[in-house]
Steps between C-alpha positions, in 0.01 A plus 500: 500500500388199704445721802253718306302200370461353848400833655204555262282220648594618848388850404168374365431302816604772742245583771465859384329385179248267664131592481453460875733792562303734276272755668126434461306693238344812645189528284312252289265565210283204602165577659499460876123507553194377314388856430831596342494179291150583373617853422793362299266268309269788412789719386650226283157412357429863408840542338465167315151573366595852392813368328303226321247755372778732383676206331180403315442861393860519374453173309171632354674823400783308324268275297315623192134580558313533827517165675253592772245622246551185293426280800201691639319618187590237240512204744827379346608185687850496347563856616381404849745208509787727392402755765482229768845374403638854521346554843634164626846576365511841666364352825770230507769764455349714777477202737862404431615854567309514829639167619859550403 
């Protein structure tokens, strides 16, 4: 039993498990040039804006009445605040999903 307990730390510290012995990663998803970084920014921005609009439309569809009509035609400030909170909430979720 003692032999097994002392061999576990030796196994964890063996050279075959060290990070230096691991082969380097072949491909990376990080942008290598400025042009590819700008392309990634544009793609993420387009996806984020489209998702925020779809999230607002889904929120408007789930609430009673037409929220967009209430804001534009009736100039309802409270409805505009609720819509802004919904857009911010959806945008925070989208940003968290893109980062993580």
